[in-house]
N, C-alpha and C positions, 0 to 999 in steps of 0.2 A: 461344676454345677453341669457336666452331663449325665449328670445319674435326675436331677430335677429341667426337663424342655420343655419351649417354650410352649408344642404340641405337643398330640399325642395321636395314633393313627387310629379310631374309634369306629373311622366307614367302614361298610365293606363294599366290595362291588358288585356290583346289579349289573348281569347278565340277563337279559328281557328281548322276547323277538315278541310282536304282537301285531294281531291280524283282522281285519274289515269281517264282522262276519252277517249274515243278510237278514236270517233268522235264528231263536232260537234253537239249539240241537234237541233231537225231538226226549232225548235218553236225559236231558233235564228239564222236560216240562211235568211243573209237579215237585221239583227237585226241594230242596232245603239250601237254603243260602243264606248269609251275612249279605244286611247292609250298609253299607259303606257309606257316611257326613263324609265331606273333606273340607276345609275350609284352608285356601290357600292363601299365605297374607300376605299382602299389600306389597312391594315393592325389594321378597325376597325369595331365599328360593324353600322357607318354609310349605311345611305341611301339616296343620291340626289334624288328623283321624281319629272319628271313635267308629267303631265297629260297633254292630248292634242285631239283634236274633231279629229275627221276624216282628216280633212283638212287639219291638223296642227297646228290649232291655240291653246297658248297655254292657257287651262282650270284652273289651278293650279301650283302651284314647294308646294316642302313638303322635307324639310331632316325630316329623320326618326330616330333614333337607336330606333332596336332589341334585347331585350338578352334572358337569362332564367329571367325566374315569380322568386323570393328567398323564393318567401313564397311555391313553388312547381316547386323546382327545377328538376325535375329525371319528371315529367313531357311537353310531347314534344306538349302541346295542348296548351298551354298558355306559352306564351311571357310578357316579361313588355315591352314599343309601348309604346315612344315619339318623335312628330311632333314638328316642329315649320313651319306654312310656311313664304313665302318667294316672294316679287317680283319675275318676271321675270331677274329683270336687277341684286339684287340683287342674285340670284342662281347664275349667270354667271359671277360672279365676283372671286365665291370658283375658285381657281387651284386647281381643284381634278382631280387625280390621279386613276382611278379605272374598274374595271370590270363592263362589258355594257351588260343591257337586252331592250331587247323592247319585248311588247307582245301587240293584242287584249285583253279589257277588253270590256264584255259582261255579263247583270246582268238576274239571273234569277232566277223569287216567285217560290218556291215550300216549300210542310210540317210550311208553316207561315212564312219559314225565307227566306232574296236573300242569292241565290248564285250567285257569283263571277267564273265566267269564263274565265279562259285563252289561248288562243291562240297564245303564245311561236314564234316569228317571227328569233329573235335574240339572241345568239349565234346560229351560225352556225349548230354548232352541240345538239343543241338541237331544230332548228326550226319545228315548226309543230307540237308539242307537246300541249296535252290538261289537264290544273289543273282546277281542280272545286275547290273553299275556300266557307265555311260556320265560322260565323262569331256567337255568341251566347253569353251573359250580363252573362249568367251562369253552371256553369259547369254541375249542370243538365239540362240546355236545349242541351246546346251540347250533352252531352249521350243520350236525346231523338231524336235526330235523325239521321233519317237511311237511308244507304247510296241509291242516288236515280237511281231508273228506270232506267237513261241513264247514268251513271258512271260503269267503269268494278270494280273498288278495292278501300277504302283507304288508301292511301299512309303517315296520320299523321306521321305514328312510323319510317316512313323511308323517313332518314336523304337525302339521290341521290337526293329525290324534292323537297330537302331544294330550295329559288331562289338561296341563294351564291352559294350551289353544283354545281348547273346546269350552273350558268355563268362558272364556275369552270375547268367545261369540256373542 
């Protein structure tokens, strides 16, 4: 029965670094953004994310699971990510109990990579917080990313800046 394994690998390795930003970089003032509405399902590693236009039109809905990468369990830059894209109606049918977050996401090209710059709107305990993240396909490329001039410091290894910790405050 080797042609019907009990598990299949649908996840991808996400290689990411995160940075604390004191103020929105000037080139993003008035720039287009997407609004992210997240629900972190209690007691799981699941997140339901609704991506909206600034006017509130739903662009995409996705159910994701982010866990420690079994091949690098001590590396906070690496996670195993699985995503299922859902029609909005199916997502609305899910009876989810969870912690909620809302943030504006901007994109900024620098060093040959796209940085996502998130301005947190909710929960109120972290409203106004700005974090940036960058993803790269390899560890070597991730290591080569320099601290952007507009970032205060790197917070990849500080778990208090993980999304689940921020929404739990």
